[in-house]
TILOZA-277168 format. One line per 4 residues: number of its first residue (from 1); for each residue x, y, z of N, C-alpha, C, CB. Coordinates in steps of 0.05 Angstrom, whole numbers, plus 5000, padded with zeros to 4 digits. Glycine has a CB too. Layout:
# TILOZA-277168
NUM	X/Y/Z/X/Y/Z/X/Y/Z/X/Y/Z; ...;
//
This chain:
# TILOZA-277168
1	8130/4712/2569/8120/4734/2551/8093/4739/2544/8132/4731/2530; 8086/4764/2545/8051/4763/2538/8049/4772/2508/8030/4790/2559; 8033/4757/2500/8020/4761/2467/8001/4785/2468/7999/4732/2453; 8009/4806/2448/7985/4817/2439/7963/4809/2422/7992/4834/2430;
5	7942/4800/2434/7919/4786/2418/7910/4800/2392/7894/4784/2436; 7908/4827/2395/7898/4842/2374/7920/4842/2351/7891/4870/2383; 7948/4847/2359/7966/4849/2340/7965/4820/2327/7994/4859/2352; 7967/4799/2341/7971/4771/2332/7951/4765/2306/7966/4750/2358;
9	7922/4775/2316/7902/4774/2298/7906/4787/2274/7882/4782/2307; 7915/4809/2276/7921/4828/2252/7942/4812/2235/7934/4859/2261; 7961/4800/2246/7983/4786/2225/7968/4762/2218/8015/4778/2238; 7952/4749/2232/7940/4727/2219/7919/4734/2202/7931/4709/2236;
13	7909/4757/2199/7891/4761/2177/7904/4773/2151/7870/4779/2185; 7927/4784/2162/7945/4791/2135/7956/4770/2119/7969/4805/2141; 7965/4748/2134/7972/4721/2124/7952/4709/2108/7978/4705/2146; 7926/4707/2112/7907/4695/2105/7898/4713/2080/7888/4689/2126;
17	7899/4739/2081/7897/4754/2056/7918/4748/2037/7897/4783/2061; 7940/4750/2043/7962/4745/2025/7958/4720/2010/7987/4744/2040; 7952/4699/2025/7953/4672/2014/7930/4675/1993/7949/4646/2036; 7904/4686/1998/7881/4688/1983/7887/4700/1959/7861/4703/1996;
21	7906/4724/1963/7910/4740/1940/7933/4726/1919/7920/4771/1950; 7944/4706/1927/7967/4693/1919/7949/4670/1901/7989/4682/1946; 7929/4659/1915/7915/4636/1902/7897/4652/1878/7895/4617/1928; 7889/4676/1880/7873/4683/1864/7885/4687/1837/7860/4704/1873;
25	7912/4686/1834/7932/4685/1809/7922/4658/1797/7968/4685/1818; 7910/4639/1809/7906/4616/1792/7883/4618/1779/7905/4592/1806; 7881/4612/1754/7856/4617/1737/7834/4598/1747/7862/4613/1705; 7837/4572/1755/7817/4557/1765/7803/4564/1788/7826/4534/1768;
29	7822/4573/1810/7814/4581/1833/7799/4609/1828/7837/4582/1852; 7804/4630/1816/7788/4653/1810/7768/4650/1798/7799/4670/1797; 7764/4628/1779/7739/4623/1766/7718/4606/1786/7746/4606/1738; 7727/4595/1804/7710/4584/1826/7698/4607/1842/7726/4565/1845;
33	7718/4624/1849/7712/4650/1866/7692/4668/1855/7737/4667/1868; 7694/4672/1826/7673/4689/1812/7645/4681/1812/7679/4692/1785; 7646/4653/1822/7613/4644/1821/7601/4641/1848/7607/4613/1807; 7618/4654/1869/7612/4653/1897/7598/4679/1902/7636/4649/1914;
37	7571/4681/1907/7564/4705/1915/7563/4716/1945/7540/4707/1904; 7585/4718/1954/7596/4729/1982/7620/4749/1976/7607/4704/2003; 7624/4763/1996/7646/4779/1998/7672/4768/2000/7644/4794/2018; 7694/4779/1997/7714/4768/1992/7727/4760/2026/7731/4788/1973;
41	7721/4777/2042/7722/4768/2073/7717/4744/2081/7706/4780/2088; 7692/4732/2075/7682/4708/2077/7693/4686/2058/7655/4711/2074; 7699/4689/2035/7711/4672/2019/7740/4666/2023/7708/4681/1995; 7758/4686/2035/7785/4679/2036/7787/4662/2063/7805/4706/2035;
45	7768/4659/2084/7771/4640/2105/7772/4613/2095/7749/4643/2125; 7765/4609/2067/7763/4580/2059/7783/4573/2037/7734/4573/2049; 7801/4592/2032/7822/4587/2011/7833/4562/2005/7843/4601/2016; 7845/4551/2029/7853/4521/2028/7830/4502/2015/7861/4510/2058;
49	7808/4504/2021/7785/4484/2008/7781/4493/1986/7757/4483/2021; 7781/4521/1977/7774/4525/1950/7799/4517/1933/7765/4555/1947; 7823/4515/1946/7847/4511/1925/7845/4475/1920/7882/4523/1940; 7837/4466/1940/7824/4432/1934/7806/4431/1914/7808/4417/1959;
53	7789/4443/1916/7765/4442/1894/7776/4452/1867/7739/4461/1904; 7794/4467/1860/7810/4474/1842/7825/4451/1832/7826/4494/1852; 7841/4440/1847/7857/4418/1840/7844/4394/1830/7872/4412/1862; 7820/4389/1848/7799/4364/1834/7789/4374/1810/7771/4356/1854;
57	7785/4398/1804/7770/4406/1777/7792/4404/1760/7754/4438/1774; 7817/4404/1759/7835/4406/1740/7839/4370/1733/7864/4425/1751; 7837/4352/1757/7839/4329/1749/7815/4321/1735/7846/4315/1769; 7792/4332/1737/7771/4322/1724/7778/4331/1690/7744/4335/1737;
61	7790/4347/1685/7797/4357/1654/7804/4337/1639/7819/4377/1650; 7824/4320/1653/7841/4302/1636/7830/4272/1643/7876/4306/1643; 7810/4267/1657/7798/4242/1665/7779/4233/1642/7781/4245/1693; 7784/4212/1637/7765/4195/1616/7749/4176/1629/7781/4179/1593;
65	7747/4168/1655/7728/4148/1669/7739/4147/1697/7728/4116/1656; 7714/4135/1713/7712/4134/1737/7737/4118/1752/7686/4124/1740; 7751/4104/1731/7773/4085/1742/7802/4107/1741/7777/4052/1720; 7802/4128/1728/7822/4143/1730/7820/4168/1743/7830/4145/1708;
69	7798/4168/1761/7790/4185/1779/7816/4196/1802/7767/4169/1791; 7826/4217/1806/7851/4226/1824/7839/4236/1847/7871/4248/1813; 7813/4241/1851/7804/4263/1871/7802/4244/1900/7771/4280/1860; 7801/4254/1917/7803/4243/1947/7776/4227/1950/7807/4269/1972;
73	7756/4233/1941/7733/4211/1936/7728/4205/1908/7706/4219/1946; 7730/4182/1903/7729/4172/1870/7700/4180/1860/7733/4136/1864; 7700/4199/1837/7675/4205/1827/7659/4229/1839/7660/4182/1828; 7675/4245/1852/7663/4266/1866/7681/4289/1870/7652/4258/1891;
77	7670/4314/1868/7693/4339/1872/7680/4353/1895/7699/4362/1843; 7695/4358/1915/7691/4372/1935/7687/4404/1935/7710/4366/1947; 7666/4411/1929/7655/4438/1918/7634/4453/1937/7641/4433/1890; 7646/4481/1932/7630/4496/1949/7603/4509/1946/7644/4513/1955;
81	7586/4515/1966/7561/4523/1960/7556/4545/1981/7542/4500/1960; 7541/4566/1977/7526/4588/1994/7500/4579/2007/7519/4614/1977; 7506/4575/2035/7477/4566/2049/7477/4590/2074/7477/4528/2065; 7459/4603/2073/7452/4624/2094/7476/4645/2095/7448/4611/2124;
85	7485/4652/2073/7504/4671/2072/7535/4662/2082/7491/4693/2087; 7536/4635/2084/7559/4624/2092/7568/4607/2073/7557/4613/2116; 7594/4602/2068/7604/4582/2050/7605/4554/2067/7635/4591/2038; 7598/4535/2053/7598/4505/2064/7610/4485/2036/7560/4495/2076;
89	7620/4466/2041/7630/4444/2021/7614/4419/2022/7660/4437/2028; 7611/4408/1996/7597/4378/1997/7610/4365/1973/7563/4376/1993; 7607/4344/1972/7615/4324/1953/7596/4324/1928/7616/4296/1967; 7602/4335/1904/7581/4334/1881/7593/4314/1862/7576/4364/1865;
93	7576/4297/1850/7584/4275/1829/7592/4284/1805/7565/4259/1822; 7612/4276/1794/7623/4280/1764/7604/4267/1747/7654/4268/1759; 7608/4277/1719/7593/4263/1700/7595/4236/1698/7598/4271/1678; 7615/4225/1703/7612/4198/1700/7604/4184/1728/7639/4187/1690;
97	7607/4199/1749/7595/4181/1772/7563/4181/1770/7604/4194/1803; 7554/4208/1758/7528/4210/1752/7511/4189/1734/7526/4234/1741; 7526/4188/1710/7521/4160/1693/7514/4138/1708/7546/4150/1678; 7539/4128/1727/7535/4105/1742/7515/4102/1760/7553/4100/1753;
101	7509/4124/1775/7486/4122/1794/7465/4119/1779/7482/4145/1811; 7460/4135/1756/7434/4131/1739/7429/4102/1731/7435/4148/1712; 7450/4093/1721/7446/4062/1711/7441/4044/1739/7478/4049/1692; 7454/4050/1757/7442/4035/1786/7417/4035/1794/7452/4047/1809;
105	7405/4063/1789/7380/4070/1796/7359/4058/1779/7378/4096/1796; 7370/4053/1751/7347/4043/1733/7352/4016/1726/7343/4059/1707; 7363/4004/1743/7371/3968/1737/7362/3959/1768/7414/3957/1729; 7354/3934/1762/7353/3916/1787/7377/3914/1798/7344/3888/1782;
109	7377/3906/1826/7405/3896/1838/7402/3865/1839/7412/3910/1870; 7420/3851/1820/7425/3827/1816/7446/3814/1832/7429/3825/1791; 7438/3790/1846/7457/3774/1861/7455/3748/1855/7454/3777/1889; 7486/3739/1847/7487/3713/1836/7470/3708/1816/7482/3695/1852;
113	7461/3719/1796/7450/3715/1775/7461/3724/1751/7429/3723/1777; 7456/3704/1727/7469/3707/1701/7467/3737/1695/7455/3688/1679; 7491/3750/1683/7489/3774/1668/7466/3779/1652/7510/3776/1653; 7458/3758/1631/7439/3762/1613/7411/3772/1622/7436/3740/1600;
117	7406/3759/1651/7380/3774/1653/7376/3799/1663/7364/3761/1666; 7397/3814/1666/7398/3844/1667/7387/3858/1644/7426/3854/1670; 7388/3842/1620/7380/3854/1593/7347/3843/1589/7404/3842/1565; 7339/3829/1603/7315/3815/1599/7297/3841/1594/7307/3794/1623;
121	7275/3839/1575/7256/3861/1566/7230/3847/1560/7266/3879/1539; 7210/3860/1569/7182/3850/1561/7178/3852/1533/7159/3865/1574; 7189/3874/1518/7191/3876/1486/7202/3850/1475/7212/3901/1477; 7220/3836/1487/7232/3811/1472/7221/3781/1486/7268/3814/1475;
125	7196/3789/1497/7185/3763/1505/7169/3749/1477/7162/3769/1531; 7170/3723/1478/7158/3711/1454/7133/3701/1461/7174/3689/1441; 7114/3703/1444/7087/3697/1449/7078/3679/1431/7072/3719/1449; 7098/3651/1429/7096/3631/1408/7087/3611/1424/7119/3624/1392;
129	7079/3613/1449/7069/3590/1466/7048/3595/1483/7087/3580/1482; 7023/3589/1475/6997/3592/1491/7000/3592/1518/6978/3573/1486; 7013/3573/1527/7019/3565/1554/7031/3592/1571/7040/3539/1552; 7040/3604/1558/7058/3627/1571/7034/3653/1575/7088/3637/1546;
133	7010/3652/1563/6994/3676/1560/6984/3686/1582/6973/3672/1544; 6980/3668/1602/6965/3677/1627/6987/3689/1646/6948/3651/1643; 7009/3676/1646/7034/3691/1662/7038/3717/1649/7063/3675/1661; 7043/3719/1626/7049/3747/1614/7024/3767/1619/7055/3744/1581;
137	7004/3760/1615/6983/3778/1623/6981/3786/1648/6962/3769/1618; 6991/3767/1669/6988/3773/1703/7012/3793/1708/6991/3742/1726; 7035/3791/1691/7057/3805/1699/7051/3835/1686/7086/3791/1688; 7041/3837/1663/7032/3865/1649/7017/3875/1671/7013/3863/1618;
141	6996/3868/1678/6975/3877/1694/6993/3889/1722/6950/3850/1699; 7011/3873/1731/7022/3881/1758/7043/3906/1750/7038/3852/1774; 7052/3907/1727/7067/3932/1718/7052/3955/1718/7079/3929/1692; 7032/3949/1704/7008/3972/1693/7000/3981/1722/6976/3956/1672;
145	6995/3967/1740/6984/3979/1768/6997/3982/1789/6965/3967/1779; 7025/3978/1790/7046/3978/1806/7044/4005/1823/7072/3976/1790; 7047/4026/1799/7046/4052/1817/7029/4062/1830/7050/4070/1806; 7004/4057/1823/6978/4064/1838/6973/4046/1863/6953/4060/1818;
149	6988/4021/1859/6985/3997/1882/7012/3987/1889/6967/3971/1872; 7028/3996/1900/7058/3988/1909/7058/3967/1930/7075/4014/1922; 7031/3959/1941/7031/3940/1964/7018/3918/1954/7019/3950/1989; 7013/3909/1931/7001/3889/1918/7017/3864/1925/7000/3894/1889;
153	7000/3838/1920/7016/3816/1923/7033/3806/1898/6999/3796/1932; 7057/3794/1903/7070/3784/1881/7064/3761/1871/7093/3783/1886; 7085/3744/1860/7073/3718/1847/7096/3694/1854/7068/3724/1810; 7081/3672/1861/7100/3651/1861/7091/3633/1836/7100/3635/1891;
157	7112/3630/1818/7114/3620/1795/7124/3596/1791/7125/3634/1782; 7113/3570/1790/7125/3549/1792/7124/3530/1762/7113/3537/1818; 7134/3513/1755/7129/3497/1734/7152/3482/1724/7119/3513/1714; 7155/3473/1699/7178/3455/1691/7204/3474/1682/7169/3435/1665;
161	7223/3457/1688/7252/3461/1684/7255/3477/1657/7269/3433/1685; 7266/3504/1657/7275/3516/1630/7250/3528/1618/7289/3494/1610; 7230/3533/1628/7207/3539/1614/7207/3570/1613/7180/3528/1628; 7225/3583/1622/7230/3609/1621/7217/3630/1647/7220/3616/1593;
165	7215/3615/1670/7202/3628/1692/7214/3655/1699/7203/3610/1714; 7243/3646/1706/7258/3669/1713/7263/3693/1692/7283/3658/1721; 7262/3687/1663/7267/3702/1649/7238/3724/1648/7275/3687/1625; 7222/3711/1650/7189/3726/1647/7191/3747/1670/7157/3702/1654;
169	7202/3737/1696/7195/3755/1724/7218/3774/1721/7196/3737/1756; 7239/3770/1706/7258/3790/1708/7254/3816/1684/7288/3774/1704; 7244/3804/1662/7234/3821/1643/7217/3847/1654/7217/3804/1625; 7196/3839/1670/7181/3851/1674/7191/3871/1702/7160/3833/1675;
173	7208/3860/1717/7219/3877/1740/7243/3897/1728/7232/3857/1764; 7250/3888/1705/7274/3908/1695/7254/3932/1682/7299/3893/1669; 7234/3926/1672/7221/3950/1662/7209/3968/1687/7197/3941/1642; 7200/3952/1708/7195/3973/1729/7218/3988/1743/7181/3959/1750;
177	7241/3973/1745/7266/3988/1752/7272/4014/1739/7287/3972/1748; 7263/4013/1712/7268/4043/1696/7247/4065/1709/7261/4040/1659; 7231/4052/1725/7213/4076/1739/7225/4079/1763/7180/4069/1745; 7250/4071/1766/7265/4083/1798/7252/4064/1818/7256/4121/1808;
181	7240/4042/1814/7234/4023/1836/7256/4008/1847/7215/4004/1828; 7255/4008/1867/7276/3993/1882/7279/3960/1886/7274/4004/1908; 7293/3945/1871/7284/3917/1867/7307/3900/1874/7275/3911/1837; 7305/3877/1883/7329/3860/1882/7321/3836/1873/7342/3857/1908;
185	7337/3824/1862/7335/3791/1846/7359/3775/1854/7336/3792/1808; 7346/3756/1868/7369/3740/1880/7365/3710/1873/7371/3744/1912; 7392/3697/1867/7391/3662/1867/7390/3655/1895/7420/3644/1853; 7367/3644/1901/7364/3636/1929/7381/3615/1943/7339/3627/1931;
189	7389/3596/1929/7405/3578/1940/7437/3587/1942/7401/3554/1925; 7441/3608/1924/7472/3616/1930/7467/3637/1948/7492/3626/1904; 7446/3650/1954/7444/3674/1978/7451/3660/2001/7413/3687/1984; 7436/3638/2008/7445/3624/2031/7471/3613/2039/7431/3605/2032;
193	7485/3606/2020/7517/3599/2019/7531/3625/2025/7529/3586/1989; 7527/3646/2010/7542/3674/2017/7532/3685/2041/7539/3696/1996; 7508/3681/2053/7508/3694/2078/7518/3679/2106/7481/3703/2081; 7521/3654/2096/7540/3643/2119/7571/3653/2119/7540/3610/2116;
197	7577/3662/2099/7604/3669/2096/7610/3697/2103/7613/3664/2071; 7586/3711/2106/7585/3744/2114/7580/3750/2145/7556/3759/2097; 7582/3731/2157/7570/3734/2187/7591/3757/2199/7572/3701/2208; 7614/3761/2195/7632/3783/2206/7633/3806/2192/7660/3775/2209;
201	7623/3802/2170/7619/3827/2151/7596/3844/2147/7623/3820/2126; 7584/3842/2130/7555/3854/2124/7529/3838/2126/7555/3862/2096; 7533/3812/2142/7510/3797/2143/7483/3812/2151/7516/3776/2161; 7485/3825/2171/7457/3839/2183/7450/3863/2155/7465/3860/2221;
205	7468/3876/2145/7462/3897/2124/7450/3881/2105/7485/3912/2113; 7456/3858/2096/7443/3843/2075/7415/3836/2077/7456/3821/2071; 7414/3826/2102/7388/3813/2111/7368/3837/2112/7390/3797/2141; 7377/3857/2124/7357/3883/2125/7349/3894/2098/7370/3909/2142;
209	7368/3893/2072/7364/3907/2052/7341/3885/2036/7395/3913/2037; 7344/3858/2041/7321/3840/2030/7293/3840/2045/7331/3812/2030; 7297/3846/2067/7272/3854/2083/7257/3877/2074/7278/3859/2110; 7273/3901/2067/7259/3928/2063/7255/3933/2034/7276/3951/2076;
213	7274/3919/2016/7269/3926/1990/7242/3929/1984/7279/3910/1974; 7235/3949/1959/7212/3952/1953/7200/3925/1936/7212/3978/1941; 7212/3912/1919/7205/3887/1908/7231/3865/1913/7197/3891/1876; 7221/3840/1918/7244/3822/1923/7232/3798/1906/7250/3815/1958;
217	7254/3788/1889/7248/3761/1875/7269/3745/1883/7247/3762/1844; 7260/3722/1899/7274/3700/1906/7271/3677/1883/7266/3691/1934; 7294/3676/1866/7296/3657/1844/7302/3627/1853/7318/3667/1825; 7285/3604/1841/7296/3575/1849/7292/3566/1875/7323/3573/1846;
221	7274/3577/1890/7269/3567/1916/7264/3537/1918/7248/3580/1927; 7269/3524/1933/7264/3495/1938/7287/3476/1920/7232/3489/1928; 7307/3495/1911/7330/3483/1902/7351/3482/1925/7340/3497/1879; 7349/3490/1945/7368/3490/1964/7365/3471/1984/7369/3514/1975;
225	7390/3463/1995/7391/3442/2023/7382/3455/2043/7420/3432/2034; 7353/3450/2058/7344/3454/2079/7355/3454/2104/7330/3443/2079; 7358/3475/2121/7368/3472/2149/7349/3494/2165/7403/3479/2150; 7348/3484/2190/7326/3499/2209/7337/3528/2207/7324/3487/2246;
229	7362/3532/2207/7376/3563/2205/7368/3579/2175/7414/3560/2207; 7368/3567/2158/7363/3575/2132/7332/3583/2128/7372/3553/2112; 7320/3561/2136/7286/3564/2136/7273/3580/2154/7272/3540/2142; 7283/3580/2182/7267/3592/2202/7283/3624/2208/7266/3570/2230;
233	7312/3621/2207/7326/3649/2211/7324/3662/2191/7352/3651/2218; 7330/3657/2165/7333/3671/2146/7309/3674/2128/7353/3662/2134; 7297/3655/2111/7271/3656/2100/7253/3666/2117/7262/3633/2093; 7242/3653/2136/7223/3665/2158/7226/3692/2162/7227/3653/2184;
237	7251/3701/2174/7246/3729/2182/7248/3748/2161/7263/3738/2203; 7254/3746/2139/7252/3764/2111/7217/3761/2102/7277/3749/2080; 7211/3737/2101/7182/3738/2096/7165/3749/2113/7172/3716/2092; 7165/3744/2141/7148/3757/2161/7151/3789/2161/7156/3747/2189;
241	7177/3798/2152/7179/3826/2149/7159/3835/2127/7208/3833/2143; 7169/3825/2107/7153/3831/2078/7126/3832/2083/7156/3809/2054; 7115/3808/2098/7085/3802/2096/7074/3824/2114/7075/3770/2107; 7089/3834/2137/7073/3854/2159/7077/3880/2138/7091/3857/2197;
245	7095/3886/2126/7097/3914/2106/7083/3910/2081/7128/3922/2097; 7069/3891/2074/7056/3889/2050/7077/3898/2029/7031/3906/2051; 7099/3885/2024/7120/3892/2005/7120/3867/1985/7151/3898/2020; 7113/3870/1955/7113/3850/1937/7134/3832/1937/7111/3858/1915;
249	7133/3811/1934/7155/3786/1935/7148/3773/1912/7153/3765/1962; 7167/3760/1895/7168/3742/1877/7181/3712/1883/7180/3756/1856; 7171/3694/1874/7187/3670/1876/7184/3657/1851/7179/3651/1898; 7206/3637/1842/7203/3617/1822/7214/3589/1833/7217/3626/1795;
253	7202/3573/1824/7208/3542/1832/7200/3526/1816/7197/3532/1856; 7212/3502/1815/7207/3479/1803/7184/3462/1816/7233/3463/1802; 7176/3470/1842/7165/3455/1860/7132/3465/1858/7181/3459/1888; 7115/3457/1862/7087/3467/1869/7088/3476/1899/7063/3444/1865;
257	7071/3490/1907/7069/3500/1934/7070/3480/1955/7045/3514/1938; 7052/3458/1950/7052/3429/1966/7083/3418/1965/7030/3406/1951; 7091/3414/1943/7122/3403/1943/7138/3422/1957/7136/3398/1912; 7140/3443/1957/7153/3462/1971/7149/3458/2002/7144/3489/1962;
261	7127/3459/2011/7118/3450/2037/7135/3429/2046/7090/3440/2037; 7136/3403/2033/7145/3381/2037/7174/3383/2040/7137/3364/2018; 7184/3397/2021/7216/3401/2017/7222/3417/2043/7226/3418/1987; 7212/3438/2051/7219/3458/2079/7219/3441/2099/7198/3483/2087;
265	7200/3420/2103/7198/3407/2130/7219/3383/2130/7167/3396/2136; 7234/3379/2116/7254/3354/2114/7280/3367/2121/7255/3339/2082; 7289/3360/2144/7320/3372/2152/7334/3348/2167/7320/3400/2175; 7360/3355/2176/7372/3333/2191/7359/3328/2216/7401/3337/2196;
269	7343/3349/2228/7332/3349/2252/7308/3325/2251/7321/3380/2257; 7300/3315/2225/7271/3301/2224/7257/3319/2207/7255/3297/2253; 7230/3313/2206/7208/3322/2191/7196/3341/2208/7188/3300/2183; 7196/3372/2202/7184/3388/2217/7160/3407/2201/7205/3402/2230;
273	7136/3389/2203/7117/3402/2186/7106/3424/2195/7098/3388/2180; 7105/3435/2223/7095/3455/2228/7111/3482/2222/7089/3452/2251; 7134/3475/2224/7155/3498/2214/7154/3504/2185/7185/3490/2220; 7149/3486/2173/7145/3489/2142/7120/3501/2135/7146/3462/2129;
277	7102/3494/2150/7075/3509/2144/7075/3537/2148/7053/3499/2162; 7090/3541/2170/7096/3572/2174/7103/3588/2153/7116/3578/2191; 7125/3576/2140/7139/3588/2118/7119/3590/2095/7163/3571/2110; 7107/3570/2086/7083/3566/2064/7062/3584/2071/7071/3535/2062;
281	7052/3590/2095/7031/3604/2099/7042/3640/2095/7020/3595/2130; 7065/3642/2095/7077/3669/2091/7078/3674/2061/7107/3670/2105; 7085/3654/2045/7089/3654/2015/7061/3658/2006/7103/3626/2003; 7039/3648/2016/7015/3650/2008/7003/3681/2010/7000/3630/2024;
285	7010/3685/2033/6999/3716/2038/7014/3738/2018/7008/3726/2073; 7039/3730/2013/7055/3749/1997/7047/3748/1967/7085/3742/2000; 7045/3725/1955/7037/3716/1929/7017/3702/1920/7051/3707/1921; 7011/3708/1897/6990/3695/1876/7008/3667/1870/6983/3719/1844;
289	6991/3648/1863/7007/3622/1849/6999/3617/1818/6999/3592/1867; 7019/3614/1803/7013/3611/1776/7030/3590/1766/7014/3636/1761; 7022/3573/1743/7044/3548/1737/7046/3560/1710/7034/3510/1739; 7074/3546/1703/7083/3554/1678/7097/3525/1665/7104/3580/1681;
293	7079/3509/1652/7086/3483/1637/7094/3488/1610/7063/3463/1636; 7121/3487/1599/7123/3491/1575/7151/3482/1566/7116/3518/1570; 7160/3488/1538/7183/3477/1523/7209/3483/1542/7185/3493/1492; 7226/3470/1543/7249/3473/1554/7263/3490/1535/7262/3449/1560;
297	7267/3517/1543/7280/3538/1529/7311/3532/1529/7273/3566/1542; 7324/3524/1546/7350/3522/1550/7367/3502/1531/7352/3516/1575; 7347/3481/1520/7361/3462/1502/7369/3472/1480/7347/3439/1495;
//
């Protein structure tokens, strides 16, 4: 049986027009259409997609939080936009998703670190100990000059247990994050453990993030158990990339740089001084060194 292509096309257009006219009876649908600066002939080709937008906008009316989202992509609405006199669709963040994204943008990415450090602020730093003044001045200078010089060295801050090394660094980095600087703060010993568990999932992605993030802070380096894999494949790889790219890197440790070198040289394979020295040279290229010997504030 032969099909009359012209007649078939006419029937198809009539059905499309009928569906469009029926959809226009829906107030939400017609409101969306009224904001699209195209003729009906172009708009009606996308009736089904606009109906999806209308349904998602209705979901948004009764939604109180991201956890309640009923849309296909949580936190987003499939919304039409005109481009080159044609209608296209894209996912647009709702008000709750925009707030969440803004919070993510304005805070450091913390991994295996106490929640309290996310609230650390330079305005809350106590100036009651003269031994902290040099460190505070250094951090303030880094903060003040970062935008004009984003490839300057970071800091290797070592000293006594509980002296506030991590808090001071996090306070400054939190302030920088408010300027939309991409920052990762990582508890180094736990990072190594978790990386071992992520070989078959997101291992490569996590390492790449640590290599490329604008500012990286490795907290409590020297507290980990040393293995050739952790030292050479993980730490060495991350630091080499960041050194080549001149990306600021921060470290906190209870060990001096000399003590850290001795720590990194000792593995089950024996004493490997050359490999440890390679790591230390990268640390020296990436960071200035300051000491903080102060009262234990955790007592």
